[in-house]
KOLDOVO-864117 format. One record per residue (C-alpha): z, y, x; residue in one letter. Coordinates in steps of 0.5 Angstrom, whole numbers, padded with zeros to 4 digits, always signed. Each point is the difference from the previous one (the first is absolute). Layout:
ZYXA;...
END
This chain:
+0219-0064+0017M;+0003-0003-0006S;-0001+0004-0007L;+0003-0001-0007D;-0004-0004-0004P;-0004+0004-0005P;+0004+0000-0007T;-0006-0002-0004Y;+0000-0007+0004I;+0007-0001-0001L;+0000+0001-0007S;-0005-0005-0001L;+0003-0005+0004Q;+0007+0001-0003N;-0004-0001-0007N;-0004-0006+0002I;+0007-0003+0003R;+0003+0000-0007A;-0005-0004-0003R;+0001-0007-0002P;-0005-0005+0003I;-0002-0007-0003S;+0000-0003+0006W;+0001-0007-0003E;-0006+0001-0004G;-0004+0002+0006A;+0002-0007+0003V;-0002-0004-0006R;-0007+0004+0000A;-0001-0002+0007K;+0000+0007+0002T;+0005-0001+0005I;+0003-0006+0003T;+0007-0002-0001D;+0001+0001+0007G;-0002+0007+0000D;+0005+0001-0006L;+0006-0003+0004K;-0002+0005+0006K;-0001+0006-0005I;+0007-0002-0003K;+0004-0001+0007S;-0002+0008+0002I;+0000+0003-0007D;+0006+0004-0003K;+0004-0002+0005V;+0004+0004+0005R;-0004+0003+0006K;+0004-0004+0005E;-0001-0006-0003Q;-0007+0001-0001R;-0001+0002+0007K;+0004-0007+0002Q;-0005-0004-0004T;-0006+0004+0003I;+0002-0001+0007E;+0002-0007-0001A;-0007-0002-0002D;-0005+0006+0001T;-0006-0004+0001N;+0000-0003-0007S;+0001+0007-0003F;-0006+0003+0004V;-0004-0006-0003A;+0003+0002-0007L;-0003+0007+0001L;-0006-0001+0004L;-0002-0007-0001G;+0000-0005+0006G;-0004-0007+0001D;-0003-0002-0006D;+0005+0004-0005A;-0002+0006-0003Q;+0004+0007+0000D;+0004+0001-0006I;-0004+0006-0002F;-0007-0004+0000Q;+0004-0005-0004A;+0003+0005-0005A;-0007+0004-0001A;-0004-0007-0001K;+0006-0001-0006G;-0001+0007-0002K;+0007+0002+0001R;+0000+0007+0001Q;+0008+0000-0001D;+0001-0005+0006I;-0005+0004+0004I;+0004+0007-0001Q;+0007-0004+0001Y;-0002-0003+0006M;-0003+0006+0003L;+0007+0004-0001V;+0003-0006+0003L;-0004+0000+0006T;+0001+0007+0001G;+0008-0001+0000D;-0001-0006+0005L;-0004+0005+0004I;+0005+0005+0000D;+0006-0004+0001D;-0002-0005+0005I;-0003+0003+0006P;-0001-0007+0003S;-0004-0002-0006F;-0004+0006+0000L;-0002-0002+0007A;-0001-0008-0002A;-0005+0002-0005L;-0004+0004+0005T;-0001-0006+0004K;-0003-0004-0006H;-0008-0001+0002P;-0002+0004-0006R;+0006+0005-0002P;-0004+0005-0004F;-0005-0005-0004A;+0004-0001-0006P;+0001+0007-0001F;-0007+0003+0001L;-0003-0002-0007P;+0006+0002-0004L;-0001+0007+0003L;-0007+0000-0004K;+0003-0003-0006Q;+0000+0007-0004S;-0003+0007+0000T;+0005+0003-0003N;+0005+0003+0005P;+0006-0001-0004E;-0001-0008-0001D;+0006-0003+0003P;-0003-0006+0004I;-0004+0004+0005P;+0006+0005+0001L;+0004-0005+0001L;-0005-0004+0005T;-0001+0007+0004S;+0007+0000+0001A;+0001-0007+0003V;-0007+0001+0004L;+0002+0006+0003S;+0007-0003+0003S;-0004-0006+0002L;-0005+0004+0004I;+0005+0005+0003S;+0003-0006+0003E;-0006-0003+0002A;-0003+0006+0003L;+0006+0000+0005V;+0002-0007+0001S;-0006-0004+0000S;-0006+0001+0004S;-0003-0007-0003K;-0001+0003-0007Q;-0005+0006+0003S;-0006-0003-0004S;+0004-0001-0006Q;+0003+0007+0000I;-0007+0003+0001E;-0002-0004-0006E;+0006+0002-0005A;+0002+0007+0002L;-0006+0003-0002P;+0001-0003-0007Q;+0007+0002+0000L;-0003+0007+0002Y;-0005+0000-0006S;+0005-0002-0005Y;+0005+0005+0002L;-0005+0006+0000S;-0001-0001-0007T;+0008+0001-0001L;-0001+0006+0004A;-0005+0003-0004K;+0004-0001-0006S;+0003+0006-0004S;+0006-0004+0000D;+0005+0003+0005A;+0004-0007+0000G;-0006-0004+0001L;-0002+0005+0006Q;+0006-0001+0003D;-0001-0007+0000I;-0006+0000+0004A;+0002+0005+0005V;+0007-0004+0002Q;-0004-0006+0000E;-0005+0003+0005Y;+0005+0003+0004S;+0003-0007+0001A;-0006-0003+0003V;-0002+0006+0004L;+0004-0003+0006R;-0006-0001+0005T;-0006+0003+0003S;-0004-0006-0004K;+0003+0002-0007S;-0001+0007+0001R;-0007-0001+0003S;-0002-0004-0006L;+0003+0005-0005F;-0004+0006+0003W;-0006-0004+0000K;+0001-0001-0008Q;+0002+0008+0000R;-0004+0002-0006K;+0004-0005-0004E;+0007+0000+0004T;+0000+0007+0002L;-0003+0005-0004N;+0004-0001-0006P;+0006+0001+0004L;-0003+0007+0003V;-0001+0002-0008E;+0007-0001-0001I;+0002+0004+0006L;-0005+0005-0002K;+0003+0000-0007A;+0007+0001+0003A;-0002+0006+0004A;-0003+0003-0006G;-0007-0001+0003N;+0001+0005+0006G;-0004+0005-0004K;+0000+0006+0005D;+0001+0005-0006T;+0007-0002-0001D;+0003-0002+0007S;+0001+0004+0006T;-0004-0006+0004L;-0005+0005+0003Y;+0002+0007-0002G;+0006+0004+0000G;+0006+0001+0005S;+0001-0005+0005S;+0008+0001-0001S;+0000-0001-0008A;+0005-0005-0002S;-0001-0007-0002I;+0000-0001-0007R;+0006-0004-0003T;-0002-0006-0005N;+0004+0004-0005A;-0005+0005+0000E;-0007-0004+0001V;+0002-0007-0002G;-0004-0006+0001L;-0007+0001-0003G;-0004-0005-0004G;+0007-0003-0003G;+0000-0004+0007V;+0008-0002+0001G;+0003+0001+0006L;+0001-0008+0001Q;-0007-0001-0001L;-0002+0006+0005L;+0005-0003+0005Y;-0003-0007+0000H;-0008+0003+0000V;+0002+0004+0006L;+0003-0006+0004L;-0006-0004-0001V;-0004+0005+0003L;+0005+0001+0006W;-0001-0008+0001Q;-0008+0001+0000L;+0001+0006+0005S;+0002-0005+0005F;-0007-0001+0001E;-0002+0007+0001G;-0006-0001+0004K;-0003-0004-0005L;+0002+0004-0006V;+0001+0007+0002G;-0007+0003+0000D;-0002-0004-0006G;+0007+0003-0004L;-0002+0007+0002D;-0007-0001-0002E;+0000-0003-0006E;+0007+0002-0003H;+0001+0007+0004D;+0007-0004+0002I;+0003+0006+0004V;-0001+0005-0005T;+0003-0004-0005L;+0006-0002+0004Y;+0001+0007+0002V;+0000+0002-0008S;+0005-0006-0001L;+0005+0002+0005L;+0000+0007-0003R;+0003-0003-0006T;+0003-0006+0003S;+0006-0001-0005P;+0005-0004+0005K;+0001-0001+0007E;-0002-0007+0000K;-0007+0002-0002T;-0001+0005+0005T;+0002-0005+0005R;-0006-0004-0002L;-0005+0005-0001L;+0002+0003+0007L;+0000-0007+0004S;-0007-0002-0004T;-0003+0007+0003L;+0003-0001+0007R;-0003-0007+0000N;-0007+0002-0002L;+0000+0006+0004I;+0002-0004+0006D;-0005-0005-0001A;-0006+0005-0001K;+0002+0007+0003P;-0007+0002+0001D;-0002+0000-0008T;+0007+0001-0003L;+0003+0005+0004L;-0005+0005-0002P;+0001-0002-0007A;+0007+0001+0000A;-0001+0007+0003T;-0004+0002-0006L;+0005-0003-0005A;+0005+0005+0003R;+0004-0006+0002L;+0003+0004+0006P;+0003+0005-0004A;+0003-0005-0005L;+0003-0004+0006L;+0004+0007+0002T;+0002+0001-0007T;+0003-0007-0001L;+0003+0001+0007Q;+0004+0005-0003S;+0003-0005-0006R;+0006-0004+0001H;-0003-0007+0002L;+0005-0005+0003T;-0005-0006+0000D;-0001-0002+0008A;-0007-0003-0001D;-0002+0006-0004L;+0002+0005+0005L;-0003-0004+0005E;-0007+0000-0004D;+0001+0007-0001L;+0001+0002+0007S;-0006-0005+0002S;-0005+0003-0005L;+0002+0007+0002Q;-0001-0001+0008T;-0007-0003-0002S;-0002+0006-0004L;+0003+0005+0005E;-0004-0004+0006D;-0006+0000-0004Y;+0000+0007-0003T;+0001+0003+0008K;-0007-0004+0001T;-0004+0003-0005Q;-0004+0007+0000T;-0002+0003-0007T;-0007-0003+0001F;+0003-0007+0000S;+0004+0001-0006Q;-0006+0002-0004Y;-0004-0005+0003A;+0006-0005-0002A;+0000+0003-0007E;-0007-0001-0001V;-0001-0007+0002H;+0006-0002-0004S;-0005+0002-0006G;+0006+0003-0004H;+0000+0008+0001L;+0006+0004-0001R;+0001+0008+0000W;+0003-0001+0007S;+0000+0006+0005P;-0007+0000+0003P;-0004+0000-0007H;+0002+0007-0001R;+0001+0003+0007N;-0006+0005+0002P;+0002-0001+0007A;-0001-0008+0000F;-0007+0001-0003W;-0002+0005+0005R;+0002-0004+0006D;-0002-0007-0003N;-0006+0000-0005A;-0005-0001+0006R;+0004-0006+0003R;+0001-0003-0007I;-0008+0000-0002I;-0002-0002+0007E;+0006-0005+0002D;-0002-0007+0001N;-0007+0001-0004N;+0003+0003-0006G;+0005-0005-0001E;+0005+0005-0004L;-0005+0003-0005P;-0003-0007-0001K;+0007-0002-0002Q;+0000+0007-0004L;-0006-0002-0004A;+0003-0007-0001A;+0006+0003-0003I;-0004+0004-0005L;-0004-0006-0002D;+0006-0002-0004K;+0002+0002-0007S;+0008+0001+0002W;+0001+0000-0007D;+0008-0001+0001Q;+0000+0005+0006D;-0005+0006-0001K;+0003+0004+0005Q;-0003-0004+0005V;-0007+0002-0002L;+0002+0007+0000A;+0003+0000+0007I;-0007-0004+0003A;-0004+0006-0004C;+0005+0005+0004N;-0002-0003+0007D;-0007+0000-0002V;+0000+0007-0001A;+0004+0002+0006C;-0005-0004+0004L;-0006+0003-0003V;+0003+0007+0001K;+0002-0001+0008E;-0006-0004+0002V;-0006+0002-0005P;-0005-0002+0005E;+0002-0007-0001K;-0001+0000-0008R;-0006-0004+0001P;+0004-0006+0003V;+0005+0001-0005L;-0005+0000-0006E;-0003-0007+0003R;+0006-0003-0001M;+0000+0002-0007G;+0006+0005+0000L;-0004+0005-0003K;-0003-0004-0006T;+0007-0003-0002R;+0004+0007+0000V;-0005+0003-0004M;+0001-0006-0005Q;+0008+0001+0000L;-0002+0007-0003M;+0000-0003-0006A;+0007-0004+0001D;+0005+0000-0006K;+0005+0002+0005D;+0001+0007+0001E;+0002+0000+0008S;-0006-0005+0001V;-0005+0005-0003R;+0003+0006+0004W;+0000-0003+0006E;-0007-0003-0001S;-0002+0007-0002L;+0002+0003+0006R;-0003-0005+0005A;-0007+0001-0004V;+0001+0007+0001G;+0001+0000+0007E;-0007-0004+0000W;-0003+0005-0004L;+0003+0006+0004R;-0004-0002+0006Y;-0006-0002-0003S;-0001+0007-0002F;+0002+0003+0006E;
END
């Protein structure tokens, strides 16, 4: 999938192409040879067709010019020794042009014994994300690695050396507050995420690579706060809000959002590897449901649905419960009522609906509650406020699997939940219901630390947490005095 080059890079390349270079001075200073200069002039500032013919007539010598050969050093190493930053920049732009315009030359470059070696030192030349040399280098390197990934099994060890270094550099751009730099990182990630190997390496470095991208998505979703969305509450028939009403949160532009979603979609083809981790570390299903509600274009909706389908198909046991709790079924019904035309989107929508319907048919109310508790993220789903549910299931909740569910409630209560206090309120509600329905099990619950924790939460700054914890303590005290 080809994307238009980032505007930031295009502007930089055009600026460098327009600068005069003192090539003869470089020859006199013995920075480059006269032979180097003749090769450069034969392909510089000439028509594309003439350049292509010149390269194809003597491909090996031009490969040697850029990457070195026999005892000759490459042009970048020579320019670096001569401290000619202008030549390095110019040759990076020219190399990029050759790669883009002459596919056979790109293939020839990747067959060199060390195709990435001249570029790796240039990535580390500066810690300034706006420095042109690392920026231009990353563009060339991502093209080379992208081609090598699909065309040459001989370069496996070289790729495993180069790709993590490229990922680390791009992660610095993705963490930038500049949307132009972020878009460069995301597009170059996308260029190399063509194989299982590159996606696995990306996942291995996910604290560097993935986390900044998820932060961009969270910003676009407005952080997915429940207070300002219909994610878990409200009518299931509520219409999807338009982009005009909600915009994109955090100042995230539509192009950047699309490119980030594209990277996550590519990663989702490794669903068995990444599915559980994405949901445990980033609550990805909830985030994607939030993004679906505010998706401004059909193309972003398509990527969101396709990614969810890939992940859920790969990890149904953990992600179907998460999708149900996030009210994805209701949202899919709403989406179905829209005038959507993309065939792939409609297929993904239908597949997700079928998977969720089949899952829902097999679930009891107890199973739904257990899945929610195991997810570690409680919401005011129906069981919590249903007296009949607690009458029928409280004893089973305490006794099932040696008290696994109340132990998980204790683990949930142990966290501060500063960004989502209602989780604590719901957990206190559940403790109150357990004590009320099965008072003889109070010592068991107390040994798990539940009584101590709900008493501590009576002093919480959040009103709903104080109220629910007070109710739980009240149930404990009521049976203490009876």
